[in-house]
N, C-alpha and C positions, 0 to 999 in steps of 0.2 A: 469541571471534570466530573465524569459520571462514575458511579461505583462499579459498574460492570467493567469498564476499561481499567479502573484501578485494580480490580481483582485479576484481570487478565495479565496486566503488566507485572503485578507482584508474583503471580504464578510463573510467568516467563522468567523473571529474575531468579526465583527459587530453582526452577529446572536447569537454567543455565549454570547457576552456581554449583548444583549437584553434579552436572556433567563435567564441570571444570575443577572438581575437587582436588585432583592430583596435578593440575596444571601449574606451571611456574607462576609466581605472583604477577609478573608483568603481563602475562597472557590473560590471567583472570581480570586484571584491570581493563584490558581491552575488550573482553567479551561479556563480562557480567555487568548488566546495566545498573547504574547507580540510582536511577529514577529521581535524579535531582530536579529541582524546579526548572521549568523551561522558560527561557527569555522570549520565546516566540509567543506573541499574543494575537488577538483577533484582528488587529490592524495589519500585521504581516500576512495573515491568512487572507484577508480581504484583498490585499495587493496581489497575492498569488491567484486568487479566484478571478480577479479582473483580467488575467492573462488567458483565460479559457472561456469558451462560450457556454459553459454549463455551471450549475450550482454545485459546489463541493458538498458531499454528504456530511452530516453532523458527526458520523463516526470518524471520518478522516480529519475533520476540524478538531475533534477531541484528542485524537492522537497527536496532531501537530502542535497543539497547545498544552498537552499533558506532560507528565514527567519525562525527562530526557532518556531516550534509549540510544546511547551513543553509536553502537554498532548496527543499529536497525533491528528489526524484529523478523525472525525467521520462524515460521510456524506452518507445518503441513506443506502446501503447494505455494505459499506466498513468502516472498522476501520483501519486506517493507523497508524502504531506506530510513536512515537515521532521521529523527525529528529534532536534532540539535540545531539544524538550520533548514531553510526551505530550498536550498540550492539543488540537491539531488532529486528530491520529489518534484520540484518545479521543472526540472529538465524532463522528467517523465511526463508530467501533465501537459507540457507544451508540445509533446509529440502529436502533431495534428494529422498524422497519416490516416487515422481511422475515425476522426471526428465526423466525417460525412456519413459514416455508417453507424454513428451513435456509440462509439467506444472511446473511453477516456482512460489512458494508461496511468496507473499510480504505483505499480509494483512490478515485480518479475518473479518467475519461478526458479527453482534450483537449477534447472537445465537451460535457463535463459528465456523460457517462454514468457511472453508479456502477460501481465495480469491487468485486467481492465474493469472499470465500472461500465455496465451496460446502461448508458444514460437514456436509451430508448424506452426503458421501463422504469417505473418507480413503485416500490412496495408501499404498503399502507403506512409504514412508519417513516416514509420519506427517504429511505435509503435506496440505493441502486443495487441490482444484483451484481455479483462479482463473477467474472468469467476468466478462465485461463485458456488462451488460444495455443494449441500445439502448432508452433511455427514450422515444424518439420513436415507436417502433412499438407500445409497450405501452398498453393501455387500462386504466382503474382496476381492473376485475375481475381482470385478469391477475395483479396483485400478490398476490392471495389464494390463488392456485392454483400449487403447485410446478411442475407440468407446463407450464402456460400461461406462467408467467414465464420458465422456462428456454428456451422456444421463441424468446425474444427475445435470446438470447445471441448477440452479434456476434463475440465472441472467447472461446475457452476454452483454458486451459493446464492440463495435469495430468491 
């Protein structure tokens, strides 16, 4: 586990706890992450990675094997599924609809926009840029053309 991710998750826990300060106890239990030790290890991540034709970036591997965030992680334009199991994130990763244009879905946005790793590029640190595709602007033919689909990126990091 890396200290940057530890700090991010602890800050997320604190923010969520403050946001839920007046919520009923059962809702707090549902929303505030406990950051308990995660049963998912590198073996499970390797099994997940074997299902896709791309290497998973270390940041995602760290999240999947890091402290449990039961309800997932919602921050800015990204809703990352829970890391308590690989089921939901595995379903997103196996969406092969944009693999041919170099996009690997791993999350979604608050309005349902898919969030992808742009596996056609790799940063110096070995991570992929993250892009949010505004699905309301795209027409069906755009999804088959790397240039046309990237024109609908509403947010890009990396």
